[in-house]
N, C-alpha and C positions, 0 to 999 in steps of 0.2 A: 917505200921504207919498210924493211922487213920487220915482221912482228916477232917478238921473243916471248918466252913464258917461263914462269917459275912453277914447279909442281912438287908435290910431296904427299905424305900420308901421316895421319895422327892416330895413335892407338892408345889404349889404356896400358899403363905400366905392367910389364910381365905377361901381356897377352898379345894376341894378334887381332883383337877386336877394335874396329875403327870407331871413332867418335864423331857423331853427326852434329851439325849446327854450331860448330865453333867458328869464330870470326878470324880470318887470316888477313894480315896486312903486310905487304911487301914495301920496304923502305929503301931509298937510296940516300946514303949519308953524304950529303952535299958538302964539299970542302969550304964553301962560302957561307952557307946557311946551315941550320941544324939538320935538316933532312927534307927529302921530297918523297911523297907517296907515289909508288909505281902503280899500285892497284890493290884491290881487296876482293875477297870472296868468302864463301862459307863451305865447310866440309860437307861432303855428301854422306849418304848412309853408310858408306864403306870407310869414311874418314879421309877420302882423297880430296885434294884441292889442286886447282890450276889457276894461275893468275897471268893472263896475257898483258904485255906492255909493249910500247913502242919507244923508239929512240927519242921522240919528242918529249917524253916524260922526264928525261934526265939530261938531255943535251942542250940545255938552254944557254949555258954560259961558256963552256969550253968545248969547242968542236973536237969530235973524235974521242971524247972521254967516255969510258965505260962505267957503269954504276958500281958503287960499293954497297952490296945488298945485305940487309938484315930482314929476317922474317919474324913477325910477332904473332903470337897466338892469344886470342882473347876469348873469354866467355861471350855468350850472346848479349850479356849486359855490359860488356866492354872492359871487364877486369883482365889485366894482363896475366897470362898463365906461363908463357914461355917466350924466350927470345933467343934466336940462333946467333952464333958467332958471326962476326962480320966477314963477308967474302969480298975481297977487293978486286976492282977492275974486271968485273965479270963480262967476258965477251961471248959466252956460250949462248947459242940460240935457245937451248933448253937447259935451265939450271934445275937439277934434281936435288932436293933437300933430303938429307938422311931422315929416316923414320923418326918422328918425334913421339916420345912417350909422356903421357900425362897421368898423374895419379887420379884414380876414380873419385876420390873424395873431393877433388877440386872441381868436379863437374856435376856429380850427382849427390843426392841426399838433401835434407831439409836445410842444412846449415852452410853458410858461406865459410870457406876456409882457405888459408894459405899455409897450413901447418905442414904440408908434405911437398912443398915446392922443391924443385931440383936444387941441390946444393951448389951446382955449377953456376947458378944465376942468383947469387945472394941479393943483388939489388932489387929483385922482384919482391922480396920480402920486406915491405915497407916498415920502417921503424915505427913502433907505436901503433900500428894498425890494430884497432880494438876488435878483432874478429874471433877471439877465443870465447868459446861457450863456457859459462861459469854456472855452477850450481850453488844452492844455499842462499839465494837472494829472497828478499821480501819485497813485494810490490803493492802499491795502492793506486787504483784507478781514480783519477780526479776529473770529473765531468763539469765543464763550464766554470765560469769565474767565481760563482758563489762557493764552490768547493776549492778551486785551485788557489786563489789569492789568499784567503785566510790561512789555509794549510801551509803555504809557502812562507807567509809572514810569521806565523808561529815558529816555524823551523829556523828562520833567520834570527828571530828574537832569542833563540836558545843557542846560537852559535858560540863556540868557545875559542876557536883558533882562526878559522878562515872562511871566507865566502868568495866563491868564484861564480860570477854572473856573466852570461852572454845572451844577447838578444838582438834581433834586427832593429827594433825600435825601443825607445825608452822615453815616453812623453813626460814632460815636467809640469804641464798645466794642471787642470783639475784632476787629471790622471786617475789615480786609484784612491781618491778620497771616498771612503765608503762609510759615511756616518749613518748607517742603517743597521738595525738589529737583524739577526738572522730569522728566517721565517719559522724555524723550529725552536726559537728561544722562548722558553715557557714564561719568562719574566717580562720580556719586552717583545711580544709577537709582532711580526712584520706584515703589514698589509700593502702589497705593491701598488694598489690603486689609491691608497690614502697614506702616503709615506710620512713618517715622522722622523725628523733628525734626532738623534739621541745616542744611545749606546752603540759604539762602532763595532762592526764586524772585524775589520782590519785595523782600524785606528787611524793614525796619521797617514800622510802620503807615504807610499812605499819607499821612495827615494830618500825621504827624511829619516825614516827608520833605518835605512841602510847606512846613511851618513852617521847617525847617532851610534849605531851598533859598532861601526868600524873603529871607534875610539878605544874599544876594549879588546880588539883582535890583533893578531900578528900580521895578517894581510887581508885586505878586501879589494878585490880586483873586478872591475866592470869593463866588459868588452862590448861595444856597440858598433853597428854598421855606419860607416861614414858615407857621405854622398860626395863623390869627387867633384872638384871644381866649385864647390859652394862658395868659398871665399875668394877664389881666383877670378871669377867672372861675376861682376856686380849684378848684372841683369838676371842671370840665372840664379844667383844667390837670393835676390829679392823675390823672384817667383816661387822658388822652392820654400823659402821661409814663410811666405804669406799664404800660399795656396796649397802646397803639398804637405809640408811637414814643418810647422812652426817651431818645433823643438828638434833642431838638428843635433848631430853628434857633438858639434862644437859647443852648443848650449849645455849639453850634459857634462862635457869636460869642464866647462867654466863653473857649473853649479858645484861640482865636487872639489874644485880647486881650494887648497888650504886645509882640506880634511885628510883623513888617513885612507880615503878611498882612491886607489890608483885606477885611472881610466885610460884605456887605449882604444883607438879608433881603427876599425878593420878596413882601412883604405887600401892596403897592399893587395888584398884579394880583388878589390874592385878595379884597380888600375892596371894590374898585370894581366888580368883576364876579363877586361871590360866586355859586356856589362854584367858580370856576375856579382853576387851578393853573399854575405855571410847570413844565411837564412837559418842556421842552426840555433836552437834556443835551449838553454840548460842552466841550472844552478847547482853548484856543488858546495855543500856545507861541511866543514871540518874534515873533508875527505871521507866521510862516513855515510852521508845522505845526499842523494842527487834527485833533482827534478828534471825530467825531460819534457819540455813544454811545447804545446801547439800554439799558444797565444803570445802575441806581443803585449807589452805593458801599456795598455790603453784601457780607459774606462768602457769603451765599446764592448769589450770582452767580459765585462762583469754582468753576468746574468745567471738566472737559475735554470734548472733543467726543464721547467715547464714553459719557459720562453713566452711569458705573457707580454702582449704588446705594450701594455701600460705599466710594466715594471719600472719603477723609478730609478733603479740602480744602473741600468745600461745607458749608454750615451746616444740613444736614438737608433740603434741597430739591434737586431736579434741574431746572435751569433752562437752557433753550437760548436764546442771545441772539446778536446780530450787531451789530458796530460797524464803523466805517470810519476809517482814517487818511488824511488828505488833505494834499498839498503842492502849491503852485502858486497861480495867481490866485484860485481859489475860496476860499482861506483868508480873504481880505479880507471876503467876504460872510458867512462864518461869524462872524468877529470883529465885524462890523457888527451882527449879531443880538445878540451878547453885550452890546455897548456900549449898544444900545437898551434892553435889559432891565435892565442895570446902572443906567443913568441914570434909568429909570422907578422903580426901587426907592427912590431918594432924589433927587428932583429939586431939593431945597434945597441939596445939596452940589455941588461942582464936577463938571462933566460929563467923561466919559471919551471920548476920540476913538478910532475904530477904527484899526488898523494900516494903513499904506499898502498899495496893491496890489503883489503880487509878480509878477515876470516868469514867463513860461512856463519850466518846467523840463524838460519832455519835448516832443519834436516827432515826431508831432503831439500825443501825449499823450492824456489822457482828457478828454472833454467833460463838464462838470459845471454843473448849475444848483442853487442853493440855494432851497428853497421853505419857507414858514412858514405856521403858523396863529397869528393874533394876534387878541385880542378888540378890539372897537371901542370908541371912547369912552375910551380909556386913555392913548394916547401923544400927548402934546402936542409942540409945537415944541422945548421945552427937553429933552424926553426923547430926541428923535431927532437933534438937532443941525441941524435944517432944518425942512421942512414937517411938519405933524402927520400922523398916520395915523388919521383920524377913524373910518373904517369897518372898521378891522382888516384882516386878510388871511385868505383861505381857499385859499392857494396849494397846500397839501398835497393837499386834496381835488381841486382842479382838475387837478393833475399826474396823479393816479390816473385821473380821468375822461378826460383827453386820451389817456393811454397805452392805456387799454382801448378807447377809440373808434377807435384806429388799429391795434389788434391784428389779425393775420391768421393766426398760427400757434398761439400759446399765451399764456395769462396764468397766472402763478404767484403766489399770495398766501400769505404766511406771516405770521401776525399773532396777537397776544395776544387781541384781541377782533374780532368780526365782527358788528357790530350797526348799521351805517350803511346805511339804505335806498338812499342814493344810489349806493353801490357795487354793490348787487344790481341796481338799475335799469340801470346802465351795462353790467354783464355780460350781463344779459338781452337788452338791445337789440343788443349786438354778436354774441352767440352765435346769435341768430336771423338776423342779416345775413350772417355768415360760416359756411358750412356745416361746415367742418372745424376751426373754432376750438376748441381744447381749453382747459379751465380746471381747474387743480389748486390745491387749497386745503389748507393745513396750519393747524389751529387747536387750541384747547383744548376738551375736552368740558365742562370746568367752569371757566370764567373766574372770576376772584377778586372781581368786583364784583357786589354783590347785584342780582338781577334780570336780569343779563346772560345767564346760562346759558339761562334760559327764553326770553328775547328772541331769542337766537341760534338756538335750535332752531326757534322760530316762523318766523323769517325764512328759514332754510334750507329748511324744509318748503315755505313759500310760494313761494320762489324755484324750487324743483324743479317744483312744481305749475304755476306760471305758464309756465315754460320748456316744459313738455309741451304746455300749451294753445296757446302761440304756435307751436310746431312743427307742431301739428295744423292750426292756422288758416292759417298763412302758407306752409307747405310742403306742405300737404295730406296729412300723414302720418296713418295710422291710429293708434289708441291704443297698440297693441303696438309699432309701429315708432317712434313718438315716444318711448316709454319706453326702447327700445333705443338710440335716438339720444342721449338724455340721459345714459345710462350710458356711452356712448362718448365724449361731449364733456366730462363733468363727473366729477371725482374729488375726494372730500373725505376727509382723513385726520387722525389724531392720532398723537402720538409717545409711545413707551413704552420703558422699559428693563427688561431681564430679568437676574436673577441665577441662573445655573445651578449655582453652586458650593456653595450652601447645601443642607442635608439636604432641605429642601422648596423647590420651585421658587417664586421670587419674581418679581413683576411690579409695576411702579410707573409712573405717568404721568410723562412729561417735560413740564414746564410751558414752553410756547412764550411767551417774552417778546419775541421778535424782531418788528420791524416792517419787513418786507421784501416787495418785489414785483419780479418780472421779467417782461418782455413781449418775446417774439420774439427774445430774445438781443441786443437792441439798446437796451433801456431797462431801468433798474433804479432802485429807491429804497431807501435805508437811513436810519433815523433814529429819532425819538421818537414819531412820529404813529401811533397805533393806528387801526384801521378802525372807529371809533365816533364818536358825535356830539361828545363832549368834545374829541377831537383834530382833528376835521375841520370841523365847522360849528356844532353846538349840543348842549350837554349834555343827555343823556336823563334829566332829573331825575325824570320820572314813572316810568320804568323802575326807577331806583335806589330811589325811595321805595317802590314796590310790592314790590320784591325785599326791602327791609329789613323791611317790615311782614310779608311772608310768612315771613321768617326768624324774626321775633319770635313768630309764631304757631306755628312748627314745634315740636312737642312735645320733640324732642331739644335744641332750642336755647332753649326758653322760659325755663327756670330760670336758665340761664347769662346770658341777656340781660335778664331782667326788671328787675334793679336798674338796669342801664345805661339801659334804656328809661324807667323812672320818672324818673331824674335828668335825662335828656335832655328829657323832657316838661316838667319844672319849669323847666329852663334855657332852653327854646326861646323864650319871649317876650322874655327879656333879650337873647338872641343876635340875634333879629330886630330889636329896637329898636336895638342897637348897629350892626348892618349898615346899617339905614336911615339912622341919623344919620351914619355914616361915609360912605356913598354921597353924601349931600347935601353933606357937607363937601368930598369929593373932586371932586364934579361941577362945582363952581364954576370952578376954574381950567381944567378941561378944556373946559367950555362957553365960557369966555371965549376960549380959543384956537381952538375949533371951534364957533361959534355955531349951525351947522346940522348938528351931529353926529347920527348915526343911533342909534336905539335898537337896539343890536345883540343878537343871541342870545348867550347865555352860552357861551363856549368857552375851552379852555385854550390855553396857549402851546406851540407845537411847532416843531421844526426838523428838516427832512429834506434829504438830499442826493440829487439825481437825476443818475444817469449816463446820458447820452443819446448814442448813436452814430448817430442817425438825424435827418434833417431839420435838420442843422446846417450852417452855412456858415462856413468851408470844411468840407468833409466830413472826418470823422475815421475813419481806418482803425485800429480798435482791437478787441481781444477781451476787454476787461475784464468786460463783462457776461456773455459766454459762459463765461469762466473762473470767475466768481462762481457762476453757476448750476451748473456741474459740481461745484464744491467743495461746495456745499450738498447737492445731490442724492446725491452719492456717500455722504455721511454718513448721510442719512436712509434711502436704499435699501440701504446696506451692500454696495456694489459698487465694484470697482476702476476700471471704465471705463464710459462711457456712450455706446455707439454709437447712431446715429440709428435708431429703431425703424421697422419697416415699417407697423405698425398703430397708431401713435400713442403718445404718452407716457402717457396715462391708462391704457392697457392695461398698460404696464410697471409703473406704480405699483400697479395692482390685483393683478397677479401677485405682486409682492413682498409686498403686504399679506396675500394669501392664504397665501403661504409662511410668513410670520411667524405667522399665526393657527394654522396646522397645527402649527408648532413649539411654540407655547404649549400647544395642546391635548394634544399627544402627550408632549412632554418633561416636562410637569408631573407625569406619572405614572411616569417612569422614574427609575432609580437615577442618582446623579450621574455615575458612570463611563459610562453609556450615553447621556447627553444630548449633543446636538450644538449647538454654538454657532451662533447665527443673528444676524448683525450688523445686519440691517435693524431699523429702529425704528418703522416705520409700521404702523398698523392702520386699517381702514376706519372712517369716522365713522358713528356711529349715534346717534339722538336720545335718548340717556340721559346723565345728568349724573354720578352717582356711579360710581366706577371698577368696583365689583362688579357693579352693574346694567349698565354698559356692556359688560363682558366676558360677562355672562350673555346679553345680547342678541345677541352674536356667536357664542354656542354654547359658551362656555367655562364649565365648572363651577367656581365660586370655591372650592369645598371642596377641590379638587385642588391648589391653590396658595395662596401667601400674597400677598394684594393689599395693597401698601404705599401709604400716602399720605404718609408721612414716612420719610426715610432715617435710618440711624444717624448720630448726630452725634459728631464727634471734637472734643474740647476742645483747641484749639491752645495754650492756656496751660499745660495739665497733661500733655498727651500721652496722655490717657485717653479711652476710648470712653464715650459716654453714650447709652443707649437712649431713643429718642423715645417 
């Protein structure tokens, strides 16, 4: 069978300069189904591309049919830049595509943009895509629950017109009861190890406040993630309600029934793109104030930045998180994201319009861009209030890629997961290009998704090995020098809390839930997007399945999971049949609105805020990113000030990690009175998953200390301690 090919070239508009590393996909528009992919490739250094394909890629249904070809151009992050006109019944052995021109701003620079897309392809300019950079904003960094929840509750209590709330989870139980004074309250000081119920920080439960406040507002809308099939399959419903999430979306809807709070369940996103989730988290108040959150609404996230093991306010876990309060023009873009998701959850009901744009409140203020991850084939014109978004969005990934590609001093990543190959590729490329570029990463040694710990370790090892190879090949360094250079440029760390006041020294991992990045003190992002496929481009289903199977086969987990595994095996055919039938039913209106929609990779819905003080017009003179970085690093490093080091930031982090390690090694064997408090929270990363094995790899004898995985839990309803 003769091979055919598609070839062409892509250049910057108005020049003959080729564009490298763009992703090219050739599509056959199938008459029976939406489309078939003939092949894909990347442009070379000259902007050229060639895609070979065979008859077997398109001749499955009608013998002798030639393909109807469309070529799509994407950024490395997956965002659609250009789509050629359809060429019907192509019988040519070689199909040459006319030279494609792409505006430089759509590929280079610090900011993601669609502002200069070719007018010949208006559908590429997704309606409501919040990718415009705005100036004149005011931001406030909110670290951990002690800061986030009271600040948010105060803002909601002062709402005059509307509250738009979306989150993946919304627990109705003990939830956010916080009958504790703040630790900085001069009248009622808080002692985390001797808690006293009394003057509340937040007050009543958050959902009770929301219900009460709604009675005085024109609209209060709550969007939460639904779990498909919860009510349709009794066995699955029972397991999910009892073991996974006792407060399902249906309970949330029932709780607010009869009030002026309107609740929609984001089930459309899950069913039409199974197994994706609405992972975006935000609150918009009166259209003037917005919160972009990292946390779900659970008591586990209520902790202070010192992350004490015996802090009574958390729910048994030590979780570090970061959120952001925004005021100014960027609020409109956050609200536009909410309304898009709200309308997609129930397209049969009346659509909600976003709040109008707000004027600048600071001059020059903070420059902000809102970026998203959206699944393709989901949002029709009725969802968005304008044109459809047929191909989804991968703006969060591209924002990371652009910032890394422009880094000259340092890249700081702090994230719950780090399993996206695209991030490693971007870092590798830039670290080889810029000799003094430093990369500091703060992650979890044991992410909470099955398969992720092993995947993360694999990719980190591979990344370090490839970095060494590239330094040897492109800088001509010997192996020892390359190894030393990697150690100088790259630092990877995890967070830990120690309790020196107990009879036996205790140590416990602090779970990093934050999704934060900082580059060169001029660019930062905060939001819901993790550095994994689900949040950026494509769900790593194979990794999750492999991890789940490995967990089922683990001797320690086998008996605990055997019953669940058997039930799931029996229920799987029914689940798959339901998913298939639902996808067919939902696909019809979507295809009607977008007859040439793409078969998109499965990805979740995310929302991030990018603070950018570079490459903006007019230029913004602001220190928001610098102040944010200092705030974070002071907490992690346990220092009062951060003077610019002479030998680089990686060395500073390594020194503090070594000091922390010595403190753990020595103080674990000392009497309480002889121990010295060490405020640093960081230890060097090592490729071990379980905390005891992790510490053992660092040279700490676990027998000399208590390694905790769960903190003591304080029952906020009774005022009594419960041991985990």
